[in-house]
Backbone as a ProteinNet text record, in pm:
[ID]
protein_1_A
[PRIMARY]
MSSRSRRTLLVAGAVTLAAVGAGCAPQSSDSGSSKSSAKAASCTPDSLATKTKGTLTVATDKPAYPPWFIDNKPANGKGYESAVAYAVADKLGYAKDKVTWTVVSFNTAIAPGPKQYDIDVNEFSISPERRKAVDFSSPYYDVRQTVVALSSSKIAKTTSVAALKNAKLGAQVGTTSYQAITETVKPSVKPQVFNNNDDAKKALQNGQIDGLVVDLPTAFAVTAEIKGSTIVGQLPKLSGKPEQFGIVLDKGSPLTACVSKAVDGLQSDGTLAALQKKWLADTAGAPELR
[TERTIARY]
3610.5	3644.7	3542.5	3463.3	3434.1	3375.2	3240.1	3215	3273	3311.1	3374.1	3498.5	3601.2	3730.6	3730.2	3681.4	3647	3722.8	3796.6	3797.3	3895.9	3958.1	3984.5	4112.4	4121.8	4236	4356.4	4347.9	4457.6	4403.3	4488	4427.4	4484.6	4413.7	4461.3	4410.4	4439.6	4396.4	4408.8	4424.4	4435	4374.1	4330.8	4265.1	4366.3	4335.7	4415.2	4355.4	4417.2	4351.3	4321.1	4413.7	4386.8	4263.2	4248.1	4131.8	4005.3	4013.7	3893.8	3853.1	3955.3	3924.2	3851	3884.5	3814.4	3683.5	3660	3535.7	3537	3656.5	3656.2	3777.7	3789.2	3902.9	3903.9	4016.5	4022.1	4019.5	3956.9	3950.9	4063.1	4160.5	4272.2	4228	4294.9	4261.6	4330.1	4248.3	4300	4326.5	4451.1	4486.6	4412	4361.5	4288.3	4139.5	4091.9	3948.1	3885.6	3753.5	3682.2	3632.2	3715.2	3675.4	3574.6	3485	3374.3	3391.7	3354.9	3347.1	3202.7	3112.2	2970.5	2912.4	2830.7	2762.6	2643.3	2612.7	2504.3	2373	2349.8	2223	2203.5	2314.9	2304.3	2292.2	2312.2	2309.5	2177.9	2069.4	1937.2	1861.5	1762.6	1685.9	1625.1	1589.7	1530.7	1630.6	1757.5	1858.4	1945.6	1948.5	2035.3	1974.4	2058.5	2012.8	2022.3	1933	1931.2	1855.9	1870.4	1804.6	1653.8	1599	1456.7	1444.9	1378.1	1368.2	1312.2	1382.1	1336.1	1370.4	1440.3	1476.3	1625.1	1689.2	1829.9	1835.5	1889.6	1900.5	2038.3	2040.3	2164.9	2180.5	2297.2	2322.7	2421	2409.9	2512	2494.7	2586.6	2585.6	2492.7	2469.6	2392.3	2465	2493.9	2456.3	2528.8	2465.8	2524.6	2570.4	2701.1	2759.1	2775.1	2769.3	2802.9	2954.9	3005.1	2928.9	2884.6	2902.8	2866	2714.1	2648	2502.3	2459.4	2342.2	2295.5	2171.6	2170.7	2058	2037.8	2142.8	2134.3	2020	1995	1886.7	1941.1	1999.8	2060.9	1965.9	1838	1742.6	1704.1	1750.5	1707.3	1788.7	1891.7	1970.7	2068.2	2078.9	2167.1	2295.7	2407.9	2538.6	2604	2736.8	2807.8	2776.9	2784.2	2764.8	2619.2	2526.3	2386	2362.2	2417.8	2401.6	2468.5	2586.4	2655.3	2572.5	2515	2434.1	2316.6	2249	2135.6	2181.4	2299.5	2351.6	2387.3	2444.7	2475.2	2345.8	2247.9	2117.5	2056.8	2065.3	2009.8	2080.8	2213.8	2290.5	2246.8	2205.2	2163.3	2015.8	1945.9	1806.6	1705.6	1751.2	1659.8	1617.8	1489.3	1437.6	1454.3	1445.1	1468	1372.9	1249.9	1154.4	1178.8	1277.6	1315.3	1446.6	1488.7	1608.2	1562.9	1602.4	1567.4	1693.4	1686.6	1802.4	1787.4	1899.7	1900.7	2023.7	2018.5	2129.1	2216.2	2344.9	2442.6	2566	2614	2730.7	2854.5	2949	3070.2	3142.2	3171.7	3246.8	3168.3	3036.7	2953.7	2952.8	2952	2943.6	3062.5	3180	3300.4	3345.9	3262.7	3294.8	3260.2	3325.1	3291.7	3147.6	3091.7	2957.7	2856.6	2741.4	2635.7	2589.2	2551.2	2510.1	2359.2	2306.6	2164.3	2140.7	2245.4	2234.7	2287.2	2253.2	2312	2443.4	2440.1	2561.8	2564.7	2685.7	2700.7	2793.7	2746.6	2822.4	2849.4	2974.5	3000.6	3147.4	3205.4	3346.7	3439.8	3420.2	3506.3	3627.9	3744.3	3866.7	3893.1	3933.4	3964.1	4098.6	4102.9	4228.6	4234.6	4354.6	4370.7	4314.3	4334.3	4285.4	4133.4	4067.1	3921.2	3867.8	3944.3	3901	3890.8	3949.6	3938.7	3797.2	3724.6	3591.3	3478.2	3507.5	3402.5	3455.5	3363.4	3399.8	3395.5	3471.5	3466.9	3436.4	3364.5	3346.3	3470.9	3471.2	3572.8	3564.2	3674.2	3672.8	3589.3	3521.3	3441.3	3492	3599.6	3654.9	3794.8	3885.6	4020.3	4023.8	4091.6	4080.6	4214.3	4224.3	4341.3	4296.7	4379.4	4350.7	4406.2	4330.6	4357.4	4343.4	4426.3	4422.2	4342.6	4247.6	4168.5	4199.9	4210.2	4237.6	4162.4	4150.8	4099.4	4207	4165.5	4261.4	4354.1	4308.2	4388.7	4483.9	4475.8	4557.3	4704.9	4789	4933.7	4977.4	4891.6	4929.8	4860.8	4785	4704.6	4788.4	4910.3	4993.7	5109.5	5094.9	5197.9	5207.4	5329.5	5348.1	5415.8	5451.5	5521	5457.8	5475.5	5426.4	5503.2	5631.2	5714.8	5664.1	5607.4	5558.8	5434.6	5375	5256.1	5290.7	5417.5	5458	5415.3	5418	5382.6	5239.9	5162.4	5023.6	4930.1	4820.9	4715.2	4618.4	4623.5	4539.8	4431.2	4322.5	4212.2	4148.6	4076.8	4007.3	3901.5	3812.9	3710.2	3774.3	3725.1	3779.8	3761.9	3863.1	3853.6	3869.1	3915.2	3923	4066.9	4080.1	4212.9	4262.6	4172.6	4214.1	4300.7	4255.3	4334.2	4465.8	4458.7	4580	4680	4627.9	4716.1	4793.3	4727.3	4795.8	4908.7	4876.7	4974.8	5088.6	5058.8	5161.4	5236.2	5166.4	5229.4	5288.8	5209.7	5258.5	5346.8	5307.7	5378.4	5397	5286	5293.8	5350.5	5407	5458.7	5344.8	5232	5113.7	5013.6	4962.4	4868.6	4744.8	4707	4589.3	4461.1	4367.5	4238.1	4144.9	4061.7	3966.8	3824.6	3736.7	3597.9	3504.9	3386.9	3290.3	3238.7	3230.1	3183.1	3240.7	3216.4	3275	3207.8	3083	3018.9	3095.7	3130.5	3208.9	3345.9	3405.7	3538.6	3535.2	3431.8	3419.9	3399.5	3323.6	3303.6	3435.2	3515	3645.6	3736.3	3728.3	3807.3	3761.5	3631.7	3576.1	3610.8	3611.7	3637.4	3784.7	3869.7	4012.9	4071.5	3996.9	4047.4	4155.2	4149.3	4253	4300.3	4423.5	4478.3	4430.8	4412.5	4372.7	4291.7	4202.7	4117.7	4156.9	4170.6	4206.3	4083.9	4050.8	3936.1	3974.2	3888.2	3915.4	3895.2	3953.3	3955.5	3817.3	3722.5	3589.8	3523	3540.8	3484.6	3551.1	3680.6	3751.8	3688.8	3651.4	3585.7	3449.1	3378.1	3248.1	3264.7	3368.9	3394.7	3425.9	3509.5	3545.2	3426.8	3335.1	3214.7	3121.8	3126.5	3038	3093.9	3223.4	3284.9	3350.3	3292.2	3345.8	3485.2	3575.7	3711.2	3798.8	3758.5	3842.9	3906.9	4013.2	4087.2	4147.2	4170.7	4239.7	4389.6	4458.4	4602.8	4673.5	4632.4	4691.9	4666.6	4703.6	4685.1	4808.3	4782.5	4890.9	4939.7	5063.9	5113.8	5031.3	5037.1	4963.5	5011.2	4919.9	4955.1	5040.7	5155.7	5245.7	5279	5262.8	5293.8	5195.3	5082.8	4984.7	4862.2	4790.7	4668.2	4560.4	4468.7	4357	4227.9	4146.6	4024.2	3904.6	3790.7	3666.1	3602.5	3547	3474.5	3344.6	3249.7	3123.5	3149.7	3095.4	3115.9	2999.7	3034	2934.8	2974.9	2881.6	2910.1	3023.8	3104.5	3214.9	3159.7	3210.3	3163.3	3025.7	2981.6	2848.8	2832.9	2719.1	2695	2673.5	2664	2640.7	2770.2	2881.8	3005.9	3046.5	3047	3090.6	3000.3	2868.5	2774.5	2786.6	2806.4	2821	2949.9	3058	3183	3166.3	3094.3	3070.6	2992.5	2896.4	2818	2907	2993.6	3084.5	3179.5	3233.7	3323.5	3251.8	3125.6	3047.8	3025.4	3001.3	2981.6	3110.3	3222	3350	3374	3354	3385.5	3289.7	3163.5	3069.6	3067.5	3154.8	3167	3072.3	2990.6	2894.2	2962.7	3065.2	3134	3197.5	3259.9	3320.1	3214	3097.6	2989.7	2936.2	2923.3	2873.9	2976.4	3104.1	3207.6	3203.5	3181.4	3172.8	3054.1	2943.4	2822.5	2834	2887.9	2883	3015.6	3128.7	3258.7	3347.5	3292.7	3374.3	3436.9	3371.7	3422.6	3521.2	3554.1	3639.9	3778.2	3847.6	3983.1	4067.2	4195.8	4281.3	4354.6	4348.6	4417.7	4566.5	4649.3	4795.3	4843.9	4958.6	5022.3	5118.7	5111.5	5207.4	5333.5	5445.8	5572.2	5622
10066.8	10065.5	10004.7	9955.4	9913.2	9896.1	9727.2	9807.6	9797.7	9853.5	9865.4	9790.7	9848	9802.2	9767.6	9813.1	9857.5	9772.3	9771.6	9883.6	9872.5	9996.6	10017.7	10086	10154.1	10238	10162.3	10099.6	10016.9	9876.3	9775.5	9648.1	9532.6	9418.1	9296.4	9173.7	9142.8	9017.9	9004.2	8886	8876	8749	8747.9	8632.3	8523.9	8402.1	8289.2	8249.6	8299.2	8296.9	8158.9	8068.7	7937	7878	7903.4	7847.9	7916.1	8047.7	8117.5	8064.2	8040.4	7987	7855.7	7779.8	7655.1	7680	7807.3	7845	7821.3	7815	7789	7851.8	7981.9	8049.3	8030	7982.7	7962.2	8095.1	8096.9	8218.5	8215.5	8304.5	8310	8352.5	8299.5	8351.6	8484.5	8586.5	8722.7	8756.5	8789.2	8818.3	8939.6	9024.1	9141.8	9122.4	9003.7	8982.3	8977.8	9004.2	9008.6	8869.6	8790.7	8655.9	8660.2	8563.2	8567.5	8470.2	8517.4	8428.2	8422.5	8473.1	8480.3	8340.4	8322.9	8196.5	8189.3	8070.9	8053.7	8110.1	8094.4	8137.6	8287.9	8364.9	8509.8	8562.9	8477.1	8519.6	8480.3	8528.9	8501.3	8632.8	8636.5	8760.1	8815	8727.3	8773	8847.1	8812.2	8871	8977.1	8979.8	9075	9215.9	9314	9453.7	9520.5	9481.3	9540.3	9673.6	9749.4	9879.9	9866.4	9762.6	9731.8	9591.7	9576.9	9447	9341.2	9229	9118.9	9132	9240.2	9264.8	9297.6	9247.3	9279.1	9379.9	9498.7	9603.1	9597	9570.6	9554.6	9672.1	9730.8	9844.9	9808.7	9878.6	9876.9	10004.6	10029.1	10151.5	10137.1	10245.8	10243.8	10331.2	10280.4	10148.9	10035.6	9919	9797.2	9712.3	9692	9635.9	9483.1	9423.1	9281.2	9264	9147	9026.4	9021.2	9132.5	9137.8	9142.6	9215.7	9225.7	9220.1	9168.6	9152.3	9239.5	9306	9390.5	9510.2	9548.3	9663.3	9647.8	9522	9492.7	9404.8	9465.6	9388	9289.8	9323.8	9240.2	9112.3	9095.5	8976.4	8851.3	8865.3	8749.2	8702	8775.8	8736.2	8818.7	8750.9	8814.5	8770.1	8768.3	8710.4	8779.8	8912.2	8980.7	8977.6	8985.1	8971.8	8833.9	8732.5	8595.3	8577.2	8637.9	8629.1	8696.4	8812	8883.3	8797.6	8733.4	8648.1	8522.9	8472.4	8354.9	8388.8	8506.5	8552.4	8570	8634.1	8654.6	8521.2	8422.7	8290.7	8227.1	8240.3	8186.3	8250	8376.7	8449.1	8426.4	8356.2	8324.7	8417.7	8500.6	8592	8532.7	8512.9	8467.2	8580.1	8546.3	8646.1	8764.6	8739.5	8849.2	8934.8	8897.5	8977.3	9053.5	9056.7	9132.7	9254.1	9371.4	9496.6	9562.5	9609.3	9673.3	9825.4	9894.2	10039.3	10085	10204.6	10258.2	10349.5	10319	10402.1	10410.6	10531.1	10546	10484.8	10448.7	10380.2	10459.5	10586.9	10667.3	10695.2	10712.8	10735.8	10613.4	10496.9	10372.7	10352.5	10399.3	10376.8	10501.7	10606.7	10729.2	10709.8	10784.5	10774.7	10817.5	10766.6	10807.6	10695.3	10712.8	10610.9	10576.1	10451.6	10403.9	10382.6	10390.3	10364.4	10220.7	10139	9998.9	9910.5	9781.6	9683.5	9631.2	9596.3	9552.2	9614.5	9633.6	9689.4	9598.2	9556.3	9465.6	9538	9579.5	9666	9664.5	9546.3	9531	9616.8	9615.2	9691.4	9608.5	9657.3	9590.4	9622.8	9521.9	9538.2	9609.9	9714.9	9785.9	9843.3	9856.2	9915.8	10057.7	10134.5	10273	10276.5	10193.1	10190.4	10137.2	10048.9	9993.2	10100.6	10215.6	10323.8	10381.6	10365	10424.8	10323.2	10199.1	10097.2	9961.4	9868.4	9728.6	9651.1	9543.4	9450.9	9310.8	9235.8	9094.2	9018.2	8889.1	8803.6	8820.3	8799.2	8818	8712.1	8755.8	8662.2	8648.3	8723.8	8709.4	8769.2	8700	8748.9	8807.2	8919.9	8991.9	9049.9	9077.7	9144.9	9261.6	9365.4	9482	9459	9504.9	9468.9	9589.7	9595.3	9705.9	9664.4	9749.9	9729.7	9843.7	9814	9916.8	9883.5	9980.9	9952.9	9875.8	9790	9709.4	9796.5	9917.6	10010	10094.4	10081.2	10162.4	10124.7	10220.4	10196.2	10098.1	10076	9984.3	9848.2	9826.8	9704.7	9576.8	9580.6	9460.2	9467.1	9558.2	9573.4	9447.8	9410	9291.5	9323.8	9450.4	9486.8	9610	9619.9	9736.5	9860.9	9846.9	9961.5	10027.4	9948.2	10002.2	10089.1	10086.9	10168.4	10304.7	10327.2	10447.1	10576.7	10580.7	10703.2	10701.7	10604	10592.8	10677.6	10719.6	10790.7	10685.6	10663.5	10562.5	10628.2	10556.3	10609.7	10503.8	10547.5	10457.4	10534.9	10461.8	10525.8	10583.2	10698.4	10767.1	10682.8	10687.3	10621.9	10472.6	10415.9	10270.5	10219.7	10088.8	10029.4	10025.4	10037.3	10044.4	10169.6	10280.3	10404.2	10388.5	10326.5	10306	10217.8	10119	10030.4	10108	10208.4	10291.5	10370.5	10439.1	10528.8	10454.7	10337.9	10267.3	10160.2	10100.7	9991.7	10041.4	10118.3	10169.1	10291.1	10378.5	10505.3	10582.2	10617.1	10678.2	10820.1	10858.6	10995.5	11093	11039.5	11121.1	11098.5	11206.2	11193.2	11114.6	11010.9	10931.4	11014.6	10982.2	11048.6	10971.6	11045.9	10981.7	11010.2	10914.2	10923.6	10890.4	10952.1	10929.8	10786.9	10725	10586.7	10521.7	10393.5	10321.9	10353.3	10398.1	10439.1	10554.3	10654	10767.6	10721.1	10628.3	10578.6	10502.7	10422.9	10346.2	10438.4	10544.1	10641.1	10707.8	10739.9	10801.3	10706.9	10578.1	10479.2	10471.8	10464.3	10456.5	10579.2	10695.4	10820.9	10852.7	10765.8	10788	10891.4	10927.8	11023.5	10961.7	10830.1	10758.8	10641.1	10599.2	10484.1	10352.6	10354.3	10231.2	10258.6	10165.6	10173.4	10060.7	10091.5	9989.6	9955.5	9826.8	9775.4	9638.2	9580.8	9445.7	9346.9	9228.2	9131.9	9093.1	9052.4	9017.8	9134.7	9255.8	9373.7	9396.7	9366.8	9383.1	9297.9	9176.6	9090.4	9146.4	9203.5	9263.1	9384	9463.3	9581.7	9540.8	9439.3	9398.6	9335.9	9276.4	9221.9	9333.8	9444.1	9557.1	9650.3	9675.5	9771.4	9697.5	9711.7	9646.3	9699.9	9608.7	9650.3	9679.5	9632.5	9650.3	9517.5	9523.9	9403.4	9415.2	9302.7	9302.4	9301.7	9404.1	9414.3	9317.2	9317.5	9225.8	9266.9	9178.6	9202.6	9270.2	9366.2	9435.1	9352.6	9372.8	9303.6	9341.6	9258.5	9285.8	9416.6	9489.8	9611.9	9578.9	9642.8	9623.1	9476	9395.2	9253.8	9174.2	9237.6	9169	9132.5	9028.4	8993.3	9097.5	9115.4	9208	9127.3	9158.7	9082	9173.8	9130.6	9202.3	9154.9	9251.1	9217.8	9296	9244.8	9315.3	9427.7	9545.6	9662	9677.6	9709.3	9736.1	9863.9	9918.2	10035.6	10003.8	10104.3	10084	10039.5	9927	9874.1	9810.5	9773.2	9714.6	9586.6	9569.8	9446.1	9326.4	9352.5	9245.3	9186.8	9256.8	9218.9	9074.4	9032.5	8895.9	8792.6	8817.9	8721.8	8716.8	8832.3	8835.7	8764.5	8786.6	8716.1	8565.9	8527	8384.1	8324.2	8401.8	8354.2	8338.3	8437.5	8429.5	8311.9	8294.2	8180.7	8048.4	8041.3	7920.2	7894.9	8001.3	7988	7944.6	7984.9	7941.3	7793.3	7756.2	7618.7	7515.3	7554.4	7455.7	7453.1	7533.7	7531.4	7623.8	7699.6	7786.8	7896.2	7960.9	8067.3	8014.2	7896.9	7837.6	7808.5	7760.5	7729.9	7857.1	7963.7	8090.5	8151.7	8136.4	8184.8	8107	7977.6	7895.5	7937.7	7970.5	8008.2	8145.4	8244.5	8382.6	8437	8371.9	8428	8332.6	8218.7	8116.3	8165.2	8261.2	8309.7	8424.2	8462.9	8578.9	8537.5	8465.3	8420.8	8414.2	8393.3	8374.3	8497.4	8607.8	8729.4	8717.2	8768.4	8758.9	8846.3	8811.7	8888.1	8987.7	9113.7	9213.6	9203.7	9191.6	9173	9306.4
-5921.6	-5896.2	-5899.2	-5844.5	-5851.1	-5927.8	-6153.4	-6116.4	-5993	-5961.3	-5837	-5822.9	-5811.4	-5779.9	-5642.6	-5662	-5540.7	-5459.3	-5406	-5330.6	-5227.9	-5212.5	-5077.7	-5042.3	-4919.9	-4892.5	-4838	-4725.9	-4678.8	-4673.7	-4690.6	-4717.5	-4640.2	-4657.6	-4598.8	-4669	-4797.4	-4857.1	-5007.4	-5074.2	-5219.5	-5273.2	-5397.5	-5458.1	-5490.5	-5459	-5504.5	-5638	-5747.3	-5876.9	-5929	-5913.1	-5967.5	-5904.4	-5773.7	-5704.6	-5746.6	-5770.4	-5816	-5950.8	-6036.6	-6168	-6155.4	-6053.3	-6031.1	-5959.4	-5927	-5862.9	-5713.6	-5653.7	-5510.3	-5445.5	-5454.6	-5394.7	-5244.8	-5189.8	-5046.1	-4972.6	-4858.3	-4778.7	-4676.8	-4692.1	-4601.8	-4464.2	-4361.3	-4232.3	-4218.4	-4196.2	-4188.3	-4043.6	-4015.4	-3877.6	-3825.9	-3918.8	-3875.5	-3877.3	-3908.4	-3917.5	-3779.9	-3776.6	-3648.6	-3613.3	-3554.3	-3517.7	-3404.2	-3406.7	-3312.1	-3198.4	-3079.4	-2964	-2917.1	-3003.6	-2966.6	-2951	-2852.9	-2834.1	-2928.3	-2976	-3072.1	-3019.5	-2890.2	-2832.7	-2844.2	-2851.4	-2855.8	-2998	-3097	-3237	-3303.7	-3249.1	-3303.8	-3319.7	-3408.5	-3427.6	-3298.5	-3205.4	-3080	-2991.7	-3006.3	-2918.1	-2984.7	-3118.4	-3187.9	-3188.2	-3156.4	-3148	-3284.8	-3376.8	-3510	-3510	-3618.5	-3628.5	-3613	-3674.3	-3660.3	-3604.8	-3493.7	-3428.3	-3522.4	-3531.9	-3614.7	-3761.2	-3797.6	-3938	-3947.3	-4052.4	-4078	-4192.2	-4165.5	-4267.3	-4331.2	-4461.4	-4536.4	-4632.7	-4635.5	-4723.7	-4833.3	-4945.3	-5049.4	-5130.5	-5221.1	-5301.6	-5421.9	-5490.2	-5613.8	-5715.6	-5837.3	-5888.5	-5814.8	-5819	-5764.1	-5882	-5892.5	-6014.1	-6013.5	-6132.2	-6145.6	-6138	-6101.9	-6068	-5921.4	-5851.8	-5710	-5691.4	-5779.8	-5782.5	-5928.8	-5954.5	-6092	-6116	-6232.1	-6273	-6180.3	-6104.8	-6015	-5914.9	-5873.8	-5779.8	-5666.7	-5564.5	-5456.6	-5388.7	-5384	-5311.2	-5383.9	-5510.5	-5584.8	-5551.4	-5469.5	-5430.1	-5536	-5646.7	-5756.1	-5753.1	-5780.1	-5768.5	-5638.5	-5636.7	-5522.9	-5390.6	-5387.4	-5259.4	-5213	-5305.6	-5267	-5205.9	-5270.8	-5220.7	-5085	-5065.9	-4937.4	-4827.7	-4858.7	-4759.6	-4713	-4807.5	-4769.4	-4695.3	-4731.2	-4661.7	-4517	-4495.8	-4360.1	-4281.7	-4346	-4280.4	-4238.7	-4326.9	-4296.8	-4177.6	-4172.8	-4060.2	-3928.1	-3936.1	-3816.3	-3783.8	-3873.1	-3847.5	-3911.8	-4007.3	-4075	-4209.6	-4227.8	-4356.1	-4457.8	-4586	-4690.3	-4676.9	-4634.9	-4623.6	-4498.9	-4417.6	-4302.5	-4325.5	-4452.4	-4491.1	-4570	-4525	-4591.2	-4645.1	-4769.8	-4833.1	-4831.9	-4815.4	-4821.1	-4898.6	-4954.4	-5034.3	-4948.2	-4943.6	-4873.5	-4962.1	-4989.3	-5076.4	-5011.4	-5093.8	-5047.8	-4939.7	-4966.7	-4870.7	-4742.8	-4755.2	-4637.2	-4546.4	-4607.1	-4530.1	-4438.1	-4479.3	-4398.7	-4324.7	-4326.9	-4252.6	-4104.2	-4016.9	-3873.9	-3847.5	-3738.2	-3700.1	-3708.5	-3644.2	-3643.9	-3784.9	-3804.6	-3935.9	-3943	-4065.1	-4085.5	-4128.5	-4121.6	-4160.6	-4048.3	-4056.3	-3965.6	-4022.4	-4151.1	-4219.9	-4358.9	-4412.5	-4547.2	-4626.4	-4742.7	-4829.7	-4960.8	-4981.5	-5096.9	-5138	-5144	-5182.7	-5098.8	-4969.7	-4879.9	-4842.3	-4878.5	-4836	-4689.4	-4616.5	-4475.3	-4460.7	-4377.5	-4357.4	-4216.8	-4162	-4028.4	-4023.2	-4129.8	-4131.6	-4120.6	-4195.1	-4191.4	-4059	-3996.2	-3868.5	-3759.3	-3782.8	-3685.9	-3683.4	-3794.5	-3805.9	-3806	-3848.5	-3859.8	-3814.7	-3795.8	-3770.5	-3901.7	-3907.7	-4020.1	-3969.5	-4051.6	-4023.2	-4066	-4041.9	-4102.4	-4254.4	-4326.6	-4472.2	-4544.2	-4649.2	-4728.6	-4871.8	-4906	-5040.7	-5046.8	-5115.4	-5141.8	-5282.7	-5299.6	-5426.2	-5471.2	-5602.4	-5659.5	-5746.1	-5751.6	-5835.4	-5976.1	-6075.5	-6214.7	-6306.1	-6408.7	-6505.4	-6628.9	-6668.2	-6789.8	-6885.9	-7014.4	-7115.7	-7243.5	-7332.2	-7466.2	-7542.2	-7630.6	-7706.7	-7790	-7821.7	-7902.3	-7817.1	-7685.4	-7595	-7603.2	-7573.3	-7575.4	-7466.8	-7366.9	-7258.1	-7270	-7377.3	-7389.8	-7382	-7434	-7435.9	-7336.5	-7243.2	-7140.4	-7053.5	-7017	-6932.6	-6799.5	-6778.8	-6655.7	-6591	-6461	-6388.4	-6431.3	-6455.3	-6493.8	-6620.9	-6711.5	-6838.7	-6821.1	-6701.5	-6674.6	-6615.9	-6588.8	-6515	-6582.6	-6715.1	-6786.6	-6841	-6798.7	-6846.1	-6760.7	-6822.9	-6750.1	-6696.4	-6567.4	-6505.6	-6420.9	-6400	-6320.7	-6233.9	-6131.1	-6039.8	-5962.6	-5899.9	-5818.1	-5692.5	-5651.2	-5534.8	-5407.8	-5322.2	-5192.1	-5192.7	-5302.6	-5312.6	-5307.1	-5286.7	-5292.1	-5435.4	-5529.6	-5670.1	-5691	-5633.7	-5643.9	-5568.4	-5453.1	-5374.5	-5448.5	-5520.8	-5597.6	-5703.5	-5762.5	-5862	-5796.8	-5687.5	-5625.8	-5556.3	-5499.3	-5423.2	-5502.7	-5598.7	-5674	-5805.4	-5881.6	-6010.2	-5989.8	-5896.1	-5871.5	-6002.7	-6069.3	-6201.7	-6198.9	-6311.3	-6324.1	-6351.1	-6398	-6425	-6311.6	-6254	-6142.7	-6185.7	-6110.6	-6148	-6142.1	-6229.1	-6226.6	-6133.3	-6062.6	-5971	-6017.4	-5991.1	-6035.5	-5918.9	-5920.4	-5813.4	-5810.9	-5929.8	-5938.2	-6062.7	-6077.3	-6190.1	-6322.4	-6319	-6443.8	-6506.3	-6425.4	-6474.9	-6522.4	-6447.9	-6484.7	-6617.2	-6636.3	-6761.1	-6881	-6862.1	-6970.8	-7007.1	-6905.7	-6930	-7008.2	-6977.1	-7050	-7195.6	-7215.3	-7350.4	-7433.4	-7369.1	-7440.6	-7457.5	-7405.4	-7420.3	-7325.7	-7220	-7122.6	-7034.5	-7019.7	-6945.1	-7030	-7004.3	-7077.2	-7016.2	-6884.7	-6818.1	-6693.6	-6661.8	-6543.2	-6448.9	-6320.5	-6222.6	-6137.9	-6135.2	-6060.1	-6004.3	-5920.6	-5873	-5987.9	-5974.8	-6085.3	-6137.5	-6051.6	-6106.4	-6178.5	-6125.8	-6191.5	-6326.6	-6335.2	-6461.5	-6571	-6537.2	-6635.2	-6675.3	-6576.4	-6606.9	-6699.1	-6676	-6759.1	-6902.6	-6920.3	-7056.9	-7129.4	-7054.8	-7117.4	-7162.3	-7089.9	-7118.6	-7225.6	-7222.7	-7315.4	-7431.7	-7546.6	-7666.2	-7696.7	-7730.2	-7764.2	-7644.3	-7526.2	-7406.8	-7370.3	-7291	-7256.5	-7117.4	-7053.1	-6924.5	-6952.3	-6903.5	-6921.6	-6827.3	-6702.1	-6606.5	-6463	-6372.2	-6229.4	-6169.6	-6081.6	-6014.1	-5894.8	-5853	-5733.9	-5611.5	-5509.6	-5386.6	-5324.4	-5265.9	-5195.4	-5073.7	-5064.9	-4950.9	-4929.8	-5034.6	-5023.9	-4942.2	-4901.8	-4817.5	-4899.6	-4858.5	-4928.7	-4900.3	-4995.5	-4979.9	-4969.4	-4872	-4849.7	-4828.1	-4877.9	-4855	-4724.4	-4649.3	-4527.7	-4521.1	-4448.2	-4425.4	-4325	-4353.3	-4266.9	-4169	-4045	-3940.6	-3867.7	-3792.3	-3710.2	-3614	-3582.3	-3488.8	-3354.6	-3305.6	-3179.1	-3185.7	-3304.1	-3320.4	-3237.7	-3173.5	-3099.2	-3191.5	-3322	-3418.5	-3475.4	-3457.7	-3526.9	-3501.5	-3375.2	-3343.6	-3408.3	-3407	-3465.6	-3617.8	-3680.6	-3825.5	-3866.8	-3792	-3821.1	-3804.2	-3699.8	-3677.3	-3794.7	-3846.8	-3961.4	-4084.6	-4110.1	-4225.1	-4209.7	-4090.9	-4066.3	-4093.4	-4052.7	-4077.1	-4224.3	-4299.9	-4444.8	-4513.9	-4457.3	-4513.5	-4482.8	-4359	-4318.4	-4377	-4402.7	-4457.8	-4611.1	-4673.3	-4818.8	-4893.2	-4820.7	-4887.7	-4968.1	-4911.4	-4984.4	-5112.7	-5103.9	-5223.9	-5329	-5285.8	-5379.8	-5445.1	-5367.5	-5422.6	-5517.7	-5487.7	-5578.7	-5709.9	-5699	-5819.8	-5905	-5840.2	-5913	-5977.7	-5902.6	-5950	-6001.4	-5965	-6002.1	-6080.7	-6120.3	-6186.7	-6316.5	-6381.5	-6511	-6495.9	-6371	-6350.3	-6304.9	-6390	-6356.1	-6482.9	-6466.2	-6581.1	-6629	-6553.4	-6594.9	-6570.4	-6661.1	-6642.2	-6526.3	-6474	-6367.3	-6429.8	-6385.9	-6433	-6346.8	-6411.9	-6339.3	-6284.4
[MASK]
++++++++++++++++++++++++++++++++++++++++++++++++++++++++++++++++++++++++++++++++++++++++++++++++++++++++++++++++++++++++++++++++++++++++++++++++++++++++++++++++++++++++++++++++++++++++++++++++++++++++++++++++++++++++++++++++++++++++++++++++++++++++++++++++++++++++++++++++++++++++++++++++++

C-alpha cells in the first residue's frame, strides 16, 4: 500500500496523470486543506514550538519505500517525500542538519493522542475521518489507486472494474488502497489485508492474491521490483473526489498553519513540480479501468 499505497481511509484528491507524466502534476486546491494565515515572522525556528527547540522532527514508517524514499534512508534527501520534507524544513528556516528523522508506524501516526514528531510524511491521504484525530497540511501530491498483478494472473489484461469483482485483491491495512477495493471494486471475495507492503508483495509473488492495490507511483516501483508483474490499471476516484497526500501533525498543532504556508509556497514557486519531475517522472501512463 504503500510500497505503500498508501494510503488512506477517507480521501480528498487524485493525480492528474498527463501532468505527472510530464513531471509536473498540478496541485489541486483542496477545500479541506489547512490553509495558512500565519505571518512570516511567526514561522521561524526561534518562534516555532517544535518538540526540540531549534530542530524539526520528521517521522515516517519503516520500511520507507521508493519512489517516496530511496534506499530505505529517509534522511538522505532522496525520493519525493524525503525531498518535500527537506524543502518544507528549508521554507521554515531549518537547515538540513537541523532536521531529525524518527520512525513511526503508519497507523500510530494517525491515531489520536500526542505525537512524538513535529510532522509526519508517509503518503497520508487527507480525509475528514482522519482530521478528527490529526491535523493535515495543505496537499503536496495528488494520487490515484492502482491494481498490480502478475502477468500470468487472470486479471492481468482486465480493462474494467467489473472484471475485478471475483478477484482476490489485497492492500495494506488502514489505507485508501484498501478502501478503494471495498468501495470501488466491491469484490465478492473479502480483500486480504497486510501489515505492510513487503508482506503484500510477497503474497502477490506467491499467488495468494490475484492483485495488489497501491498508489500509482508505488505501483511502478512494485513492477520494477517483481519480475513478471504488470500494472493492470487505475481505479476510479473514491466517491468521485480527488485524493491528496498531506503532511500529518498533532491535532491542534501550533505548527500546522506554518507548515501549510510552506507547502503552499513550494507549490506556487514551482518546487513541488520540479521535485515531481525529478522523482516521479517515470510513474505515469497507466491505463484507466472503466
